[in-house]
C-alpha positions, 0 to 999 in steps of 0.5 A: 544511491542518493535519493531524489528529493521530495519536489522531483519525487512529487514531480513523478507521482504528478505525472503518474496521476495525469497518465491515469487520466489520459489512459483511462479516458472514457472508461465506464462500468460494463452496460450490464453491470448492476448492484444491490439498491438496497446495500450499495446505491440507487439506479442513478448512482449506477448509471453514473458509473456507466457515464464516462468521465463524470466526476463521482461525489466522495461517497458514491466513490467510496461505496464504489471502491469498497464494493467487492461484489461487482460483476465486471470488478476490472471495468469498475476499477478503470472506470474510478482509477483517476478519480480513485488514485487522486483522492488516495495521494490527497488523503480524501480516503477515510483513514479508517478504511484499511490499507489491505482493503485498499490494496485488494480493490486494486487486486480484485481489478486484476490490473496486472492482467490488463493491456500494457499501457494500462497495466504500465499507467497503474504500476507506475502510479503505485511505485511513484507514490510509494517513492515520494511517500518514502521522502515525505516527512508527513505522508497522507498515510503511515509509510508502513500502512502504504507498503501494506497497500502496495503489497496487496495491490501488486502481490509481491513484497520484494520490490517495495523493500528493495526501493526502500533499501536502496533509498539513502535518505534520513526521512525514509530512516525515520519512516523505517523506525516507525515501521519497525516499532509498529511491526515488531509485536507481530513479527516477534510473534511470528505473524505478518502485521497485516492479513495478506490476501495470499501467501501470508506466511512466505511474506512473514519470512521475507519481511522478518528477514529483511527487517533482521538484516538491513533494518536493523543495520540500517537503524543502528547507524541511524542512532535508533534506540537501543530498545528498538535495536534489540527487539529488531535483533530477535527477529533473527533468533529463533525458538527459545532462545528469542523468548529467554533473551535478556532483552525480550520485551515481555511480549505475551500472545 
């Protein structure tokens, strides 16, 4: 399958961001929402969340999306979502914030249970951002981190791997090699490379099988190093045969 070029993917992403701005226009936090003034912010900060369509400063946006103790988390997420999504795409969310944490902000909002138009807008944003990043030589976050974000935001792994698998593009292949290099240590130790909110073992098995199958074949066709290919090959080997293989990389756990 021939991939869309990067400008087309970016136009799709920009359209998704515009759609978020339209669909979530006028949203506010619940009128009775509260939070700790000592640890979260002031009454004035809270009042801004209860006022529609007023931009939040970067610090307030950061404190708001990271807080996990909102009484009505879905309403808070809807309030900040257009600005939050634009900040994510623009690389304006602090790089030290883990991809799992960002993904769980979406999950805590239970966005998949929202009205159809709202849920569709969020889903299209995540899918368009993923598609754009796969063909972007310099994404704001490494693609393997963005995968973690989308998996945690949606609770599923297969659709994101499926999009990657269907994309015949040299940049997507380069991202795959970087992901393989980043993930193989944990996967060879039978661990998922991130802490999943739910179904961690199922995700580990699914990712391991995909890497040992599709990724190995694709990386070999793209001329990946023999060392990396052997490490990925070993994902398909279990038990002592893996550890005693002559190409075992010597990892200790």
